[in-house]
C-alpha positions in Angstrom: 218.5 132.9 46.3 217.6 133.4 42.8 219.9 130.8 41.4 218.4 128.2 43.9 214.9 129.2 42.9 215.8 129.0 39.2 217.5 125.5 39.8 214.2 124.3 41.4 211.9 125.6 38.5 214.2 124.1 35.7 214.7 120.7 37.2 211.0 119.6 36.8 211.2 120.7 33.2 214.0 118.5 32.6 212.2 115.3 34.2 209.1 116.1 32.2 211.0 116.0 28.8 212.2 112.5 29.8 208.7 111.4 30.9 207.1 112.5 27.6 209.0 109.8 25.5 206.6 108.1 23.0 206.5 104.9 24.9 205.4 106.7 28.0 202.8 109.0 26.2 200.9 105.9 24.8 200.6 104.2 28.0 199.5 107.3 29.8 197.0 108.1 27.4 195.5 104.7 27.2 194.5 102.2 29.9 196.7 99.1 30.0 193.9 97.0 28.8 193.6 99.1 25.5 197.3 99.1 25.1 197.3 95.2 25.4 194.5 94.7 22.8 196.1 97.2 20.7 199.6 95.6 20.6 198.3 92.2 20.8 195.0 92.2 19.0 192.9 88.9 19.3 191.2 87.7 16.2 192.2 89.9 13.5 191.1 88.8 10.0 188.2 87.9 7.8 185.8 84.8 7.6 184.1 83.9 4.3 181.3 86.3 3.9 179.7 84.3 1.3 179.1 81.4 3.8 175.4 81.3 5.1 176.8 80.9 8.6 178.7 83.9 8.6 177.3 87.4 9.4 179.2 90.6 8.6 179.0 94.0 10.1 180.4 97.1 8.7 180.2 100.2 10.7 181.9 103.7 10.8 182.0 107.0 12.6 182.2 109.8 10.2 183.2 112.1 12.9 186.5 110.4 13.7 187.0 108.3 10.7 186.9 104.9 12.5 185.7 102.0 10.3 184.9 98.4 11.8 184.2 95.3 10.3 183.2 92.5 12.6 182.4 89.0 11.4 180.8 86.0 13.3 180.4 82.4 12.4 177.4 80.6 13.9 177.0 76.7 14.2 173.9 74.9 13.6 172.8 75.1 17.4 173.0 78.9 17.1 176.2 79.3 19.0 178.9 81.8 17.8 182.0 79.6 17.2 184.3 82.3 15.7 184.7 86.1 15.3 187.3 88.2 13.5 187.5 91.9 12.8 189.3 94.4 10.8 189.5 97.9 12.3 190.8 101.2 10.9 190.9 103.6 13.5 192.4 104.6 16.9 193.8 102.3 19.6 190.4 102.3 21.5 188.5 101.4 18.3 190.8 98.6 17.8 190.8 97.4 21.5 187.0 97.5 21.4 186.8 95.3 18.4 189.3 92.9 19.7 187.4 92.6 23.1 184.2 91.8 21.4 185.4 89.2 19.4 186.5 87.5 22.5 183.2 88.0 24.3 180.9 86.9 21.5 182.6 83.4 21.0 180.6 80.7 22.8 177.6 82.9 23.1 174.1 82.5 21.6 172.8 85.1 19.3 170.6 86.4 22.0 173.3 86.4 24.5 175.5 88.4 22.2 172.9 91.1 21.6 173.2 91.7 25.3 176.8 93.1 25.0 176.4 96.9 25.5 178.7 99.7 24.7 178.7 100.6 28.4 180.2 97.3 29.1 182.9 97.5 26.6 183.9 101.1 27.8 184.0 99.8 31.6 186.3 96.8 30.7 188.7 98.9 28.9 188.4 102.0 31.1 187.7 104.2 28.3 187.6 107.9 28.7 184.2 109.8 27.7 185.9 111.1 24.6 186.5 107.4 23.5 183.0 106.0 24.1 182.2 106.4 20.5 184.7 103.4 20.0 182.5 101.2 22.4 179.4 102.4 20.5 180.8 101.2 17.4 181.6 97.8 18.5 178.1 97.3 19.8 176.8 98.4 16.6 179.1 96.2 14.8 177.9 93.2 16.7 174.3 94.0 16.0 175.0 94.4 12.4 176.8 91.2 12.1 174.0 89.4 13.8 171.5 91.2 11.6 173.5 90.1 8.5 173.4 86.4 9.9 169.9 86.3 10.4 169.1 87.9 7.0 171.0 85.0 5.4 169.2 82.6 7.6 165.8 83.8 6.2 166.9 83.9 2.6 168.1 80.4 2.9 164.6 79.4 4.4 162.9 81.3 1.4 165.1 79.4 -1.0 164.2 76.2 0.5 160.5 76.8 0.3 160.8 77.9 -3.4 162.8 74.7 -4.3 160.2 72.3 -2.4 157.4 73.8 -4.6 
């Protein structure tokens, strides 16, 4: 009887070791949408930060070390025509960045401001411990839009000075 009990107790341990391979651990820890955006990030790169039509947002979370740079390019009609990101951080931070670059394209500036961290977290099924990643993405959008607006105001001030 003791041999039968020991065999039943040991068998699950062997199975657990096989299940905890690195490939499975990543998929178990993150939702499949996070894994997809992490393994196949969309819109990675940079835009010309000196262009008056490009807004750059650089945000970070000191608690975890994540740093996110999000850039948007806006056309003359006020539509976001391109977005790029570079993120140093965990899979959830990279996925959040990748997702928002897809979401902001084609939106007006005001529409882009309606994207909230709760929407990002819900789409990626982020657990509570990773909500700061979606907050970073929302902050990056706001920072990029703020930078774009400042450049537009500077351009108007320079145009007024040139006409005087």
